[in-house]
C-alpha positions as CSV (number, residue, x, y, z in Angstrom):
1,M,-23.8,22.4,2.8
2,A,-21.9,25.5,1.7
3,A,-23.7,28.1,-0.4
4,L,-23.5,27.5,-4.1
5,D,-22.1,30.0,-6.5
6,K,-25.3,30.3,-8.7
7,S,-23.5,32.4,-11.3
8,C,-21.6,29.4,-12.7
9,L,-24.0,26.5,-12.1
10,V,-25.1,24.2,-14.8
11,G,-28.3,22.2,-14.1
12,P,-29.9,20.2,-13.0
13,V,-29.0,21.0,-9.4
14,P,-31.1,20.2,-6.3
15,F,-33.8,22.8,-5.7
16,K,-33.0,22.8,-2.0
17,D,-29.3,23.4,-2.6
18,V,-30.3,26.7,-4.4
19,H,-32.9,27.8,-1.9
20,G,-31.9,26.0,1.3
21,D,-34.6,25.9,4.0
22,D,-35.9,29.3,2.9
23,D,-39.6,29.4,3.5
24,H,-40.9,32.7,2.2
25,V,-44.2,33.9,3.4
26,I,-46.9,32.2,1.3
27,S,-48.6,34.9,-0.8
28,P,-51.2,33.3,-3.1
29,P,-51.9,35.4,-6.2
30,D,-55.1,37.2,-5.2
31,E,-56.1,38.3,-8.7
32,Y,-57.6,34.8,-9.3
33,A,-59.8,34.8,-6.2
34,D,-63.0,35.7,-8.1
35,I,-62.4,32.9,-10.6
36,V,-61.8,30.4,-7.9
37,S,-64.8,31.4,-5.8
38,T,-67.2,30.7,-8.7
39,L,-65.9,27.2,-9.5
40,P,-67.9,24.1,-8.5
41,S,-66.6,22.5,-5.3
42,I,-67.0,19.3,-3.3
43,G,-65.5,17.7,-0.2
44,S,-64.7,18.6,3.3
45,P,-62.3,21.2,4.7
46,D,-59.4,18.7,4.7
47,L,-60.2,17.5,1.2
48,H,-61.7,20.5,-0.6
49,L,-61.8,20.1,-4.4
50,R,-62.8,22.6,-7.1
51,L,-63.5,21.9,-10.7
52,Y,-61.3,23.9,-13.0
53,Q,-61.1,23.2,-16.8
54,D,-62.8,19.8,-16.2
55,V,-60.3,18.7,-13.6
56,W,-60.9,18.4,-9.8
57,L,-58.1,20.2,-8.0
58,F,-57.3,20.9,-4.4
59,N,-58.8,24.3,-3.5
60,E,-55.6,25.9,-2.4
61,L,-53.7,24.9,-5.6
62,V,-56.2,26.3,-8.1
63,P,-54.5,29.7,-8.2
64,G,-51.3,28.0,-9.0
65,F,-52.7,26.2,-12.0
66,I,-54.1,29.4,-13.3
67,S,-50.8,31.2,-12.6
68,V,-48.7,28.5,-14.4
69,Q,-50.9,28.8,-17.4
70,R,-50.6,32.6,-17.6
71,R,-47.1,33.2,-16.2
72,F,-44.8,30.3,-16.7
73,T,-42.0,30.9,-19.2
74,P,-40.2,27.7,-20.3
75,R,-36.6,27.6,-21.2
76,P,-34.9,25.5,-23.8
77,G,-33.8,22.3,-22.1
78,D,-36.6,22.2,-19.5
79,V,-37.7,18.8,-18.5
80,L,-41.2,18.4,-17.0
81,L,-41.9,15.2,-15.0
82,A,-45.7,14.7,-15.0
83,S,-47.9,12.2,-13.2
84,P,-51.2,11.6,-11.4
85,P,-50.6,11.4,-7.6
86,K,-49.0,8.2,-6.2
87,C,-48.0,6.7,-9.5
88,G,-44.2,6.6,-9.0
89,T,-43.6,10.3,-8.9
90,T,-40.9,10.1,-6.2
91,W,-39.1,7.3,-8.0
92,L,-39.2,9.1,-11.3
93,K,-37.8,12.3,-9.8
94,A,-34.9,10.3,-8.3
95,L,-34.2,8.4,-11.6
96,A,-34.4,11.5,-13.8
97,F,-32.2,13.6,-11.5
98,A,-29.6,10.9,-11.1
99,T,-29.5,10.3,-14.8
100,M,-29.4,13.9,-16.0
101,A,-27.0,15.1,-13.3
102,R,-24.6,12.2,-13.3
103,A,-21.7,14.2,-14.7
104,A,-21.9,16.8,-12.0
105,Y,-22.9,14.4,-9.3
106,P,-21.1,11.0,-9.7
107,L,-22.9,8.2,-7.9
108,S,-19.7,7.4,-6.0
109,D,-19.8,10.7,-4.3
110,A,-20.7,10.2,-0.6
111,D,-22.4,13.7,-0.7
112,H,-24.6,12.8,-3.7
113,P,-27.8,14.8,-3.5
114,L,-30.0,11.7,-3.4
115,L,-28.1,10.4,-0.4
116,R,-28.7,13.5,1.6
117,L,-32.0,14.9,0.2
118,N,-35.5,13.6,-0.4
119,P,-36.2,13.5,-4.2
120,H,-38.9,16.2,-3.7
121,E,-36.2,18.5,-2.4
122,C,-34.3,18.0,-5.7
123,V,-37.2,18.4,-8.1
124,P,-39.7,21.1,-7.3
125,F,-43.5,20.8,-7.6
126,M,-44.3,23.6,-10.0
127,E,-47.9,24.5,-9.4
128,A,-47.4,24.5,-5.6
129,L,-44.8,27.2,-5.9
130,F,-47.0,29.3,-8.2
131,S,-49.9,28.8,-5.7
132,A,-47.7,30.2,-3.0
133,G,-46.5,33.2,-5.0
134,Q,-43.0,31.7,-5.0
135,E,-42.6,31.1,-8.7
136,A,-39.5,33.3,-8.8
137,K,-37.6,30.5,-7.1
138,L,-37.7,28.6,-10.4
139,D,-35.9,31.5,-12.1
140,A,-32.9,30.9,-9.8
141,L,-32.4,27.3,-11.1
142,P,-29.8,26.9,-13.7
143,S,-30.6,25.1,-17.0
144,P,-31.5,22.5,-17.7
145,R,-34.2,22.6,-15.1
146,V,-36.1,19.5,-14.0
147,L,-39.6,20.3,-12.8
148,H,-42.7,18.4,-11.7
149,T,-46.4,18.8,-12.2
150,H,-49.7,17.0,-11.6
151,M,-51.4,19.1,-14.4
152,H,-53.3,17.3,-17.0
153,H,-51.8,17.7,-20.5
154,S,-54.8,19.8,-21.6
155,M,-54.0,22.3,-18.8
156,L,-50.3,22.9,-19.6
157,P,-49.5,26.2,-21.2
158,R,-49.1,25.8,-24.9
159,S,-45.7,27.4,-24.7
160,L,-44.6,24.3,-22.8
161,A,-46.7,21.5,-24.2
162,D,-45.9,22.3,-27.8
163,N,-42.3,23.5,-27.2
164,P,-39.8,21.5,-29.3
165,D,-37.1,22.5,-26.9
166,C,-38.7,21.0,-23.8
167,K,-39.3,17.4,-22.9
168,I,-42.1,15.8,-20.9
169,V,-41.9,12.5,-19.1
170,F,-45.2,11.1,-17.9
171,V,-45.6,8.1,-15.6
172,C,-48.9,6.4,-14.7
173,R,-50.0,3.4,-12.7
174,E,-52.8,0.8,-12.7
175,P,-55.7,2.9,-11.4
176,K,-56.7,0.6,-8.6
177,D,-53.2,0.6,-7.1
178,M,-53.0,4.3,-7.6
179,L,-56.2,4.9,-5.6
180,V,-55.0,2.6,-2.7
181,S,-51.7,4.4,-2.6
182,T,-53.5,7.8,-2.7
183,W,-55.7,6.8,0.2
184,H,-52.8,5.7,2.4
185,F,-50.8,8.9,1.6
186,I,-53.8,11.1,2.5
187,K,-54.2,9.2,5.8
188,S,-50.5,9.2,6.7
189,A,-50.3,12.9,6.0
190,G,-53.2,13.6,8.4
191,G,-55.8,14.4,5.9
192,S,-59.4,13.3,5.3
193,S,-59.7,11.8,8.8
194,N,-63.4,11.4,8.7
195,S,-63.5,9.7,5.3
196,S,-63.1,6.1,4.3
197,F,-61.5,4.4,1.4
198,S,-64.9,3.7,-0.1
199,D,-65.5,7.5,-0.1
200,L,-62.4,8.1,-2.2
201,F,-63.3,5.1,-4.4
202,E,-66.8,6.5,-5.1
203,L,-65.3,9.9,-6.0
204,A,-62.9,8.2,-8.4
205,C,-65.7,6.3,-10.1
206,E,-67.4,9.6,-10.7
207,G,-64.2,11.2,-11.9
208,K,-64.0,13.4,-8.9
209,N,-60.9,12.2,-7.1
210,P,-58.0,14.7,-6.6
211,Y,-56.6,15.6,-10.0
212,G,-59.4,13.4,-11.5
213,P,-60.8,12.1,-13.7
214,I,-58.1,9.5,-13.7
215,W,-58.8,8.5,-17.4
216,G,-58.6,12.1,-18.5
217,H,-55.2,12.5,-16.9
218,I,-53.8,9.4,-18.5
219,L,-55.4,9.8,-21.9
220,G,-54.0,13.4,-22.4
221,Y,-50.4,12.3,-22.1
222,W,-51.0,9.1,-23.9
223,R,-52.3,10.9,-27.0
224,A,-49.6,13.5,-26.7
225,S,-46.9,10.8,-26.7
226,K,-48.4,9.3,-29.8
227,A,-48.6,12.6,-31.6
228,A,-45.1,13.8,-30.6
229,P,-43.0,10.9,-29.2
230,E,-39.9,13.0,-29.5
231,R,-41.4,15.5,-26.9
232,V,-43.4,13.2,-24.6
233,L,-42.3,10.0,-23.1
234,F,-45.1,7.8,-21.7
235,L,-44.1,5.4,-18.9
236,R,-46.0,2.8,-17.0
237,Y,-45.0,2.2,-13.4
238,E,-45.6,-1.6,-13.6
239,E,-43.3,-1.9,-16.7
240,M,-40.6,0.2,-15.0
241,L,-40.8,-2.0,-11.9
242,A,-40.4,-5.1,-13.9
243,D,-37.3,-3.9,-15.7
244,P,-36.0,-0.7,-14.1
245,V,-32.6,-0.8,-15.9
246,S,-34.3,-0.8,-19.3
247,A,-36.5,2.1,-18.1
248,V,-33.4,4.1,-17.0
249,R,-31.8,3.5,-20.4
250,E,-35.0,4.6,-22.2
251,L,-35.2,7.7,-20.0
252,A,-31.6,8.6,-20.7
253,R,-32.0,8.3,-24.4
254,F,-35.2,10.3,-24.4
255,L,-33.6,13.1,-22.4
256,G,-30.7,13.3,-24.8
257,V,-28.1,11.9,-22.3
258,P,-27.7,8.3,-23.4
259,F,-25.3,6.1,-21.6
260,S,-21.9,5.7,-23.3
261,A,-20.3,2.4,-23.9
262,A,-17.9,3.1,-21.1
263,E,-20.8,3.9,-18.7
264,E,-22.6,0.7,-19.8
265,A,-19.4,-1.3,-19.2
266,A,-19.1,0.2,-15.8
267,G,-22.7,-0.8,-14.9
268,L,-23.9,2.8,-14.4
269,P,-27.5,2.1,-15.4
270,M,-27.7,-0.7,-12.8
271,D,-26.0,1.6,-10.2
272,I,-28.6,4.3,-10.8
273,T,-31.5,1.9,-10.4
274,A,-29.9,0.6,-7.2
275,M,-29.4,4.0,-5.7
276,C,-33.0,5.0,-6.6
277,S,-34.7,1.8,-5.6
278,I,-37.5,2.2,-3.0
279,D,-35.6,-0.1,-0.5
280,T,-32.4,2.1,-0.8
281,M,-34.3,5.4,-0.6
282,R,-36.5,4.2,2.3
283,G,-33.4,3.4,4.3
284,L,-31.8,6.8,4.0
285,D,-31.9,9.2,6.9
286,A,-33.0,12.0,4.5
287,N,-36.1,9.9,3.8
288,K,-36.8,8.8,7.4
289,K,-36.7,12.4,8.8
290,G,-37.9,15.8,7.7
291,S,-40.8,16.9,5.6
292,S,-41.4,18.6,2.3
293,G,-44.3,20.7,0.9
294,T,-45.6,24.2,0.5
295,F,-49.1,24.4,2.0
296,V,-48.8,21.0,3.8
297,K,-45.6,19.5,5.1
298,F,-45.6,15.8,4.2
299,P,-43.2,13.7,6.3
300,H,-40.6,12.2,4.0
301,E,-41.3,8.7,5.2
302,T,-44.8,8.9,3.8
303,F,-43.4,8.9,0.2
304,F,-42.2,5.4,0.6
305,R,-44.8,2.8,1.5
306,K,-44.8,-0.4,-0.5
307,G,-44.3,0.5,-4.2
308,V,-45.7,-2.9,-5.2
309,V,-48.1,-4.1,-7.9
310,G,-51.5,-5.5,-6.9
311,D,-51.9,-4.2,-3.4
312,W,-55.4,-3.1,-4.3
313,V,-56.6,-6.7,-3.6
314,N,-56.1,-6.0,0.1
315,H,-58.4,-3.0,0.0
316,M,-61.1,-3.6,-2.7
317,S,-63.8,-6.2,-3.0
318,P,-64.0,-8.1,-6.3
319,E,-67.2,-6.0,-7.0
320,M,-65.3,-2.7,-6.5
321,A,-62.5,-3.9,-8.7
322,R,-64.8,-5.0,-11.5
323,R,-66.6,-1.7,-11.3
324,I,-63.6,0.6,-11.6
325,D,-62.1,-1.7,-14.3
326,A,-65.2,-1.4,-16.4
327,I,-65.3,2.4,-16.1
328,V,-61.6,2.8,-17.0
329,E,-61.9,0.3,-19.9
330,D,-64.9,2.2,-21.3
331,K,-63.2,5.6,-21.0
332,L,-60.0,4.3,-22.7
333,R,-61.8,2.4,-25.4
334,G,-60.4,3.1,-28.8
335,S,-57.2,4.8,-27.5
336,G,-55.0,1.7,-27.8
337,L,-54.2,1.9,-24.1
338,T,-55.4,-0.7,-21.6
339,F,-54.7,-1.8,-18.0
340,S,-54.7,-5.4,-17.0
341,S,-56.6,-6.4,-13.9
Protein backbone atom coordinates (compact mmCIF):
# COMPACT_ATOMS: atom_id res chain seq x y z
CA MET A 1 0.00 0.00 0.00
CA ALA A 2 1.25 3.51 -0.80
CA ALA A 3 2.67 5.52 2.08
CA LEU A 4 0.10 7.62 3.92
CA ASP A 5 0.32 11.38 4.30
CA LYS A 6 0.26 11.41 8.10
CA SER A 7 -0.11 15.19 8.28
CA CYS A 8 -3.74 15.11 7.11
CA LEU A 9 -4.97 11.82 8.55
CA VAL A 10 -8.00 11.55 10.77
CA GLY A 11 -8.24 8.41 12.86
CA PRO A 12 -8.77 5.70 13.45
CA VAL A 13 -6.38 4.35 10.86
CA PRO A 14 -4.76 0.91 10.86
CA PHE A 15 -1.60 0.81 12.94
CA LYS A 16 0.24 -1.11 10.23
CA ASP A 17 -0.69 1.46 7.57
CA VAL A 18 1.17 4.08 9.60
CA HIS A 19 4.16 1.93 10.53
CA GLY A 20 4.27 -0.71 7.80
CA ASP A 21 6.42 -3.71 8.64
CA ASP A 22 8.81 -1.52 10.58
CA ASP A 23 10.27 -3.64 13.38
CA HIS A 24 12.53 -1.39 15.39
CA VAL A 25 15.12 -3.00 17.64
CA ILE A 26 13.41 -3.96 20.87
CA SER A 27 14.84 -1.82 23.66
CA PRO A 28 12.98 -2.54 26.90
CA PRO A 29 13.12 0.32 29.40
CA ASP A 30 15.98 -0.72 31.67
CA GLU A 31 15.15 1.72 34.46
CA TYR A 32 12.60 -0.78 35.78
CA ALA A 33 14.95 -3.77 35.94
CA ASP A 34 15.47 -3.48 39.69
CA ILE A 35 11.72 -3.36 40.31
CA VAL A 36 11.05 -6.37 38.09
CA SER A 37 13.83 -8.47 39.62
CA THR A 38 12.32 -8.19 43.10
CA LEU A 39 8.81 -9.29 42.11
CA PRO A 40 7.54 -12.77 43.03
CA SER A 41 7.71 -15.15 40.09
CA ILE A 42 6.35 -18.53 39.06
CA GLY A 43 6.42 -20.76 36.00
CA SER A 44 8.87 -22.00 33.44
CA PRO A 45 11.03 -20.17 30.88
CA ASP A 46 8.21 -20.31 28.30
CA LEU A 47 5.50 -19.26 30.79
CA HIS A 48 7.34 -17.05 33.26
CA LEU A 49 4.98 -14.88 35.31
CA ARG A 50 5.65 -12.14 37.85
CA LEU A 51 3.29 -10.63 40.40
CA TYR A 52 2.97 -6.87 39.96
CA GLN A 53 0.28 -4.91 41.80
CA ASP A 54 -1.56 -8.15 42.62
CA VAL A 55 -1.69 -9.26 38.97
CA TRP A 56 0.31 -12.12 37.40
CA LEU A 57 2.00 -10.84 34.23
CA PHE A 58 4.33 -12.26 31.62
CA ASN A 59 7.85 -11.43 32.75
CA GLU A 60 8.85 -9.62 29.56
CA LEU A 61 5.78 -7.36 29.68
CA VAL A 62 6.13 -6.12 33.24
CA PRO A 63 8.33 -3.15 32.20
CA GLY A 64 5.61 -2.16 29.74
CA PHE A 65 2.95 -2.08 32.42
CA ILE A 66 5.12 0.13 34.62
CA SER A 67 5.99 2.34 31.66
CA VAL A 68 2.34 2.75 30.63
CA GLN A 69 1.48 3.81 34.16
CA ARG A 70 4.25 6.40 34.25
CA ARG A 71 4.50 7.61 30.66
CA PHE A 72 1.27 7.15 28.74
CA THR A 73 -0.39 10.43 27.81
CA PRO A 74 -4.02 10.03 26.73
CA ARG A 75 -5.62 12.23 24.12
CA PRO A 76 -9.21 13.37 23.95
CA GLY A 77 -11.10 10.84 21.89
CA ASP A 78 -8.88 7.86 22.74
CA VAL A 79 -10.73 4.55 22.84
CA LEU A 80 -9.25 1.73 24.90
CA LEU A 81 -10.38 -1.81 24.19
CA ALA A 82 -9.71 -3.92 27.29
CA SER A 83 -10.03 -7.64 27.89
CA PRO A 84 -8.58 -10.68 29.58
CA PRO A 85 -6.82 -12.89 27.02
CA LYS A 86 -8.98 -15.01 24.72
CA CYS A 87 -12.29 -13.35 25.49
CA GLY A 88 -13.16 -11.99 22.06
CA THR A 89 -10.33 -9.47 21.77
CA THR A 90 -9.74 -10.01 18.06
CA TRP A 91 -13.46 -9.76 17.32
CA LEU A 92 -13.86 -6.60 19.42
CA LYS A 93 -10.91 -4.98 17.63
CA ALA A 94 -12.51 -5.70 14.26
CA LEU A 95 -15.98 -4.51 15.29
CA ALA A 96 -14.74 -1.31 16.92
CA PHE A 97 -12.43 -0.42 14.04
CA ALA A 98 -15.05 -1.09 11.36
CA THR A 99 -17.66 0.91 13.30
CA MET A 100 -15.51 3.91 14.13
CA ALA A 101 -13.75 4.13 10.76
CA ARG A 102 -16.75 3.46 8.52
CA ALA A 103 -16.79 6.97 7.02
CA ALA A 104 -13.16 6.77 5.92
CA TYR A 105 -13.26 3.07 5.05
CA PRO A 106 -16.63 2.07 3.52
CA LEU A 107 -17.34 -1.62 3.81
CA SER A 108 -17.85 -1.76 0.05
CA ASP A 109 -14.18 -0.86 -0.48
CA ALA A 110 -12.31 -3.88 -1.79
CA ASP A 111 -9.21 -2.52 -0.06
CA HIS A 112 -10.89 -2.23 3.34
CA PRO A 113 -8.27 -2.63 6.10
CA LEU A 114 -10.06 -5.60 7.64
CA LEU A 115 -9.98 -7.45 4.31
CA ARG A 116 -6.20 -7.08 3.94
CA LEU A 117 -4.95 -6.87 7.54
CA ASN A 118 -5.36 -8.89 10.71
CA PRO A 119 -7.35 -6.94 13.36
CA HIS A 120 -4.24 -6.90 15.56
CA GLU A 121 -2.46 -4.99 12.79
CA CYS A 122 -5.19 -2.38 12.94
CA VAL A 123 -5.40 -1.90 16.72
CA PRO A 124 -2.10 -2.00 18.65
CA PHE A 125 -1.43 -3.78 21.94
CA MET A 126 -0.39 -0.88 24.13
CA GLU A 127 1.75 -2.45 26.86
CA ALA A 128 3.67 -4.61 24.39
CA LEU A 129 4.85 -1.47 22.59
CA PHE A 130 5.86 0.13 25.89
CA SER A 131 7.66 -3.07 26.92
CA ALA A 132 9.68 -2.91 23.71
CA GLY A 133 10.50 0.78 24.10
CA GLN A 134 8.36 1.54 21.04
CA GLU A 135 5.69 3.71 22.64
CA ALA A 136 6.55 6.60 20.31
CA LYS A 137 4.75 4.66 17.59
CA LEU A 138 1.47 5.54 19.27
CA ASP A 139 2.24 9.24 18.90
CA ALA A 140 2.18 8.87 15.11
CA LEU A 141 -1.42 7.65 15.12
CA PRO A 142 -3.98 10.35 14.32
CA SER A 143 -6.90 10.88 16.67
CA PRO A 144 -9.14 9.29 17.58
CA ARG A 145 -6.84 6.40 18.42
CA VAL A 146 -8.11 2.88 19.12
CA LEU A 147 -5.77 1.01 21.46
CA HIS A 148 -5.87 -2.33 23.25
CA THR A 149 -4.79 -3.47 26.69
CA HIS A 150 -4.89 -6.54 28.95
CA MET A 151 -4.31 -4.31 32.01
CA HIS A 152 -6.64 -4.64 34.97
CA HIS A 153 -8.67 -1.50 35.56
CA SER A 154 -6.80 -0.97 38.83
CA MET A 155 -3.53 -0.77 36.88
CA LEU A 156 -4.59 1.84 34.34
CA PRO A 157 -3.05 5.27 34.77
CA ARG A 158 -5.59 7.54 36.43
CA SER A 159 -5.15 10.02 33.60
CA LEU A 160 -6.82 7.43 31.40
CA ALA A 161 -9.17 5.55 33.71
CA ASP A 162 -10.77 8.72 35.07
CA ASN A 163 -10.60 10.76 31.88
CA PRO A 164 -14.03 12.04 30.74
CA ASP A 165 -12.63 12.51 27.22
CA CYS A 166 -11.65 8.84 26.79
CA LYS A 167 -13.78 5.73 26.43
CA ILE A 168 -13.11 2.18 27.63
CA VAL A 169 -14.78 -0.91 26.16
CA PHE A 170 -14.25 -4.12 28.11
CA VAL A 171 -15.20 -7.60 26.97
CA CYS A 172 -15.12 -10.73 29.12
CA ARG A 173 -16.08 -14.35 28.67
CA GLU A 174 -17.29 -17.26 30.74
CA PRO A 175 -14.10 -18.21 32.66
CA LYS A 176 -14.09 -21.90 31.75
CA ASP A 177 -14.25 -21.18 28.02
CA MET A 178 -11.65 -18.46 28.46
CA LEU A 179 -9.22 -20.91 30.06
CA VAL A 180 -9.72 -23.50 27.33
CA SER A 181 -9.17 -20.91 24.62
CA THR A 182 -6.07 -19.60 26.42
CA TRP A 183 -4.64 -23.10 26.60
CA HIS A 184 -5.14 -23.75 22.91
CA PHE A 185 -3.63 -20.38 22.03
CA ILE A 186 -0.52 -20.97 24.13
CA LYS A 187 -0.05 -24.41 22.60
CA SER A 188 -0.64 -23.28 19.01
CA ALA A 189 1.82 -20.45 19.48
CA GLY A 190 4.48 -22.91 20.63
CA GLY A 191 4.47 -22.06 24.33
CA SER A 192 4.33 -24.09 27.53
CA SER A 193 5.19 -27.29 25.68
CA ASN A 194 5.87 -29.22 28.88
CA SER A 195 2.67 -28.19 30.66
CA SER A 196 -0.82 -29.65 30.55
CA PHE A 197 -4.24 -28.02 30.62
CA SER A 198 -4.61 -29.17 34.20
CA ASP A 199 -1.51 -27.13 35.08
CA LEU A 200 -3.11 -23.96 33.69
CA PHE A 201 -6.38 -24.85 35.41
CA GLU A 202 -4.67 -25.21 38.79
CA LEU A 203 -2.95 -21.86 38.34
CA ALA A 204 -6.28 -20.22 37.46
CA CYS A 205 -7.97 -21.65 40.57
CA GLU A 206 -5.20 -20.03 42.60
CA GLY A 207 -5.54 -16.76 40.69
CA LYS A 208 -2.12 -17.25 39.10
CA ASN A 209 -2.96 -17.63 35.41
CA PRO A 210 -1.58 -15.06 32.92
CA TYR A 211 -3.19 -11.70 33.74
CA GLY A 212 -4.92 -13.36 36.68
CA PRO A 213 -6.71 -13.51 38.91
CA ILE A 214 -9.62 -13.84 36.48
CA TRP A 215 -12.15 -12.45 38.94
CA GLY A 216 -10.04 -9.39 39.69
CA HIS A 217 -9.78 -8.58 36.00
CA ILE A 218 -13.52 -8.83 35.46
CA LEU A 219 -14.64 -7.15 38.68
CA GLY A 220 -12.51 -4.06 38.14
CA TYR A 221 -14.16 -3.16 34.86
CA TRP A 222 -17.60 -4.28 36.04
CA ARG A 223 -17.45 -1.86 38.96
CA ALA A 224 -16.02 0.90 36.79
CA SER A 225 -18.88 0.45 34.31
CA LYS A 226 -21.41 0.75 37.12
CA ALA A 227 -19.72 3.84 38.53
CA ALA A 228 -19.24 5.60 35.18
CA PRO A 229 -21.34 3.96 32.41
CA GLU A 230 -20.68 6.92 30.14
CA ARG A 231 -16.95 6.11 30.21
CA VAL A 232 -16.84 2.31 30.52
CA LEU A 233 -18.88 -0.16 28.47
CA PHE A 234 -18.97 -3.70 29.86
CA LEU A 235 -19.62 -6.42 27.26
CA ARG A 236 -20.04 -10.15 27.62
CA TYR A 237 -18.85 -12.35 24.77
CA GLU A 238 -21.76 -14.77 25.02
CA GLU A 239 -24.32 -11.97 24.74
CA MET A 240 -22.48 -10.48 21.77
CA LEU A 241 -22.41 -13.85 20.04
CA ALA A 242 -26.14 -14.34 20.62
CA ASP A 243 -27.04 -10.95 19.08
CA PRO A 244 -24.03 -9.39 17.33
CA VAL A 245 -26.07 -6.74 15.50
CA SER A 246 -27.42 -5.34 18.76
CA ALA A 247 -23.90 -5.42 20.18
CA VAL A 248 -22.60 -3.36 17.25
CA ARG A 249 -25.40 -0.83 17.69
CA GLU A 250 -24.61 -0.56 21.41
CA LEU A 251 -20.92 -0.16 20.62
CA ALA A 252 -21.61 2.59 18.06
CA ARG A 253 -23.84 4.52 20.46
CA PHE A 254 -21.32 4.29 23.28
CA LEU A 255 -18.47 5.48 21.06
CA GLY A 256 -20.47 8.48 19.93
CA VAL A 257 -20.95 7.31 16.35
CA PRO A 258 -24.49 5.87 16.32
CA PHE A 259 -25.87 4.56 13.07
CA SER A 260 -28.04 7.01 11.19
CA ALA A 261 -31.49 6.14 9.91
CA ALA A 262 -30.02 5.87 6.42
CA GLU A 263 -27.29 3.51 7.62
CA GLU A 264 -29.86 1.37 9.40
CA ALA A 265 -32.03 1.26 6.29
CA ALA A 266 -29.02 0.20 4.25
CA GLY A 267 -28.29 -2.64 6.69
CA LEU A 268 -24.88 -1.32 7.76
CA PRO A 269 -24.93 -2.81 11.28
CA MET A 270 -25.62 -6.24 9.75
CA ASP A 271 -22.90 -5.72 7.15
CA ILE A 272 -20.33 -4.87 9.83
CA THR A 273 -21.17 -7.98 11.83
CA ALA A 274 -20.93 -10.08 8.68
CA MET A 275 -17.52 -8.67 7.72
CA CYS A 276 -16.22 -9.15 11.26
CA SER A 277 -17.65 -12.62 11.88
CA ILE A 278 -15.18 -15.34 12.78
CA ASP A 279 -16.13 -17.32 9.67
CA THR A 280 -15.46 -14.36 7.38
CA MET A 281 -12.22 -13.36 9.10
CA ARG A 282 -10.95 -16.93 9.26
CA GLY A 283 -11.34 -17.24 5.51
CA LEU A 284 -9.30 -14.16 4.59
CA ASP A 285 -5.74 -14.54 3.34
CA ALA A 286 -4.64 -11.87 5.81
CA ASN A 287 -5.71 -14.16 8.63
CA LYS A 288 -4.44 -17.39 7.10
CA LYS A 289 -0.91 -16.07 6.60
CA GLY A 290 1.53 -13.86 8.44
CA SER A 291 2.00 -13.18 12.13
CA SER A 292 1.70 -10.36 14.64
CA GLY A 293 3.38 -9.61 17.94
CA THR A 294 6.27 -7.78 19.51
CA PHE A 295 8.26 -10.26 21.59
CA VAL A 296 6.57 -13.36 20.16
CA LYS A 297 5.16 -13.53 16.64
CA PHE A 298 1.78 -15.25 16.79
CA PRO A 299 0.58 -16.79 13.51
CA HIS A 300 -2.57 -14.98 12.44
CA GLU A 301 -4.48 -18.24 12.09
CA THR A 302 -4.09 -18.88 15.84
CA PHE A 303 -6.45 -15.99 16.59
CA PHE A 304 -9.36 -17.84 14.98
CA ARG A 305 -10.14 -21.23 16.50
CA LYS A 306 -13.78 -21.95 17.35
CA GLY A 307 -15.23 -18.86 19.00
CA VAL A 308 -18.10 -20.92 20.40
CA VAL A 309 -19.81 -21.09 23.77
CA GLY A 310 -19.41 -24.20 25.94
CA ASP A 311 -16.29 -25.78 24.46
CA TRP A 312 -15.02 -26.24 28.02
CA VAL A 313 -17.08 -29.46 28.28
CA ASN A 314 -14.57 -31.10 25.93
CA HIS A 315 -11.64 -30.30 28.22
CA MET A 316 -12.86 -30.23 31.82
CA SER A 317 -14.28 -32.94 34.01
CA PRO A 318 -17.52 -32.16 35.87
CA GLU A 319 -15.46 -31.92 39.07
CA MET A 320 -13.11 -29.33 37.54
CA ALA A 321 -16.06 -27.30 36.26
CA ARG A 322 -17.78 -27.31 39.66
CA ARG A 323 -14.56 -26.26 41.34
CA ILE A 324 -13.82 -23.23 39.15
CA ASP A 325 -17.51 -22.25 39.12
CA ALA A 326 -17.58 -22.25 42.93
CA ILE A 327 -14.42 -20.14 43.16
CA VAL A 328 -15.64 -17.57 40.64
CA GLU A 329 -19.10 -17.43 42.24
CA ASP A 330 -17.53 -16.79 45.62
CA LYS A 331 -15.22 -14.07 44.31
CA LEU A 332 -18.05 -12.29 42.47
CA ARG A 333 -20.55 -12.58 45.32
CA GLY A 334 -22.28 -9.31 46.07
CA SER A 335 -21.19 -7.63 42.84
CA GLY A 336 -24.37 -8.33 40.88
CA LEU A 337 -22.35 -10.16 38.23
CA THR A 338 -22.68 -13.90 37.63
CA PHE A 339 -21.71 -16.47 35.03
CA SER A 340 -24.03 -19.33 34.17
CA SER A 341 -22.54 -22.80 33.91
